[in-house]
C-alpha positions in Angstrom: -9.8 -84.9 48.4 -8.1 -87.0 45.6 -8.0 -86.3 42.1 -10.9 -88.2 40.1 -8.5 -88.5 36.8 -5.7 -90.8 37.9 -3.6 -93.5 36.4 -1.8 -95.8 38.6 -3.0 -93.9 41.6 -1.2 -90.7 40.4 -3.2 -87.5 39.3 -3.3 -87.0 35.5 -3.6 -83.2 35.4 0.0 -82.3 36.4 1.3 -84.3 33.5 -1.3 -83.3 31.0 -0.8 -79.7 31.7 2.9 -79.5 30.9 2.9 -81.5 27.6 0.9 -79.1 25.6 2.8 -76.1 27.0 6.1 -77.7 26.0 4.8 -78.5 22.4 3.4 -75.1 22.0 6.6 -73.5 23.2 8.6 -75.4 20.6 5.9 -74.2 18.0 6.5 -70.6 19.0 10.2 -71.2 18.9 10.0 -72.5 15.4 7.8 -69.6 14.3 10.2 -67.1 15.5 13.0 -69.0 13.7 10.9 -68.9 10.6 10.3 -65.2 10.8 14.0 -64.2 11.6 15.5 -66.6 9.0 12.9 -66.6 6.3 13.1 -70.3 6.0 9.5 -71.6 5.5 10.6 -75.2 6.7 10.7 -73.8 10.3 7.2 -72.3 9.8 5.8 -75.7 8.7 7.4 -77.5 11.7 5.9 -74.8 14.0 2.6 -75.1 12.3 2.4 -79.1 13.0 3.6 -78.5 16.6 0.8 -75.9 16.9 -1.8 -78.6 15.8 -0.3 -81.3 18.2 -0.3 -78.7 21.1 -3.9 -77.7 20.3 -4.9 -81.3 20.5 -3.1 -82.1 23.7 -4.3 -78.9 25.4 -7.9 -79.8 24.5 -7.3 -83.1 26.4 -5.8 -81.2 29.3 -8.9 -78.7 29.3 -11.3 -81.6 29.5 -9.4 -83.2 32.5 -9.3 -79.7 34.0 -13.1 -79.5 33.8 -13.5 -83.0 35.3 -11.4 -82.0 38.2 -13.2 -78.7 38.6 -16.6 -80.6 39.0 -15.5 -83.8 40.4 -13.2 -82.8 43.3 -14.3 -81.3 46.5 -12.1 -78.3 46.6 -12.1 -75.6 49.4 -12.9 -72.1 48.6 -9.4 -71.2 47.5 -8.9 -74.4 45.5 -12.2 -74.0 43.6 -11.2 -70.5 42.6 -7.8 -71.7 41.6 -9.4 -74.6 39.5 -11.7 -72.1 37.8 -8.8 -69.9 37.0 -6.9 -72.9 35.5 -9.9 -73.9 33.2 -10.3 -70.3 32.2 -6.7 -69.7 31.3 -6.4 -72.9 29.4 -9.6 -72.1 27.4 -8.1 -68.6 26.7 -4.7 -70.1 25.5 -6.6 -72.7 23.4 -8.7 -69.8 21.9 -5.7 -67.6 21.1 -3.6 -70.7 19.7 -6.8 -71.5 17.7 -6.8 -68.0 16.3 -3.1 -68.4 15.3 -3.9 -71.8 13.7 -6.7 -70.4 11.7 -4.7 -67.5 10.6 -2.0 -69.9 9.4 -4.5 -72.0 7.6 -5.4 -69.1 5.4 -1.7 -68.4 4.6 -0.3 -71.9 3.7 1.0 -72.7 7.4 3.4 -69.8 7.4 2.9 -67.4 10.4 3.4 -63.6 10.4 4.6 -61.3 13.0 1.1 -60.7 14.4 0.5 -64.4 14.6 3.8 -64.7 16.7 2.4 -61.9 19.0 -0.9 -63.8 19.4 1.0 -67.1 20.1 3.2 -65.2 22.6 0.1 -64.0 24.5 -1.4 -67.5 24.4 1.8 -69.0 25.8 1.7 -66.4 28.8 -1.9 -67.6 29.6 -0.8 -71.3 29.3 2.2 -70.5 31.7 -0.1 -69.0 34.3 -2.4 -72.0 33.8 0.6 -74.3 34.5 1.2 -72.4 37.6 -2.4 -72.7 38.8 -2.4 -76.4 38.2 0.7 -76.6 40.1 -0.8 -74.7 43.0 -3.6 -77.1 43.2 -1.2 -80.0 43.7 1.1 -78.2 46.0 -1.5 -76.9 48.4 -3.1 -80.4 48.5 -6.3 -79.6 46.7 -5.5 -82.3 44.1 -3.5 -85.2 45.6 -2.5 -88.7 44.7 -3.7 -90.3 47.9 -7.1 -91.7 48.3 
């Protein structure tokens, strides 16, 4: 069955999934650079990448929920879509926790914040794999 969220006949979810992961990966890299070099400038860049990643991941989660309830998946496809939504929500929650912690400390992240971000990034990576699985196995296609 075809994806409900499409632009120009192409499913939107595969594109929306990778954008926040890329932005959040860059945020984690800048946070790591900030911790290792002590330069707050890197932490500030990481913070604003974190904000942008949270915003784009929120959009991806909404589209994922639309797909979950709008596309007639088979049993395996439904389970995969549920896992994608749950993992994306977990990623958002963990990155949101890191964002809240950084709001309290003037945008600078600490070692514990970096660990939370790495866990969130791992959840996001598995979510990307789940979204890819939906497309590769034909549960979300670009054909009508």
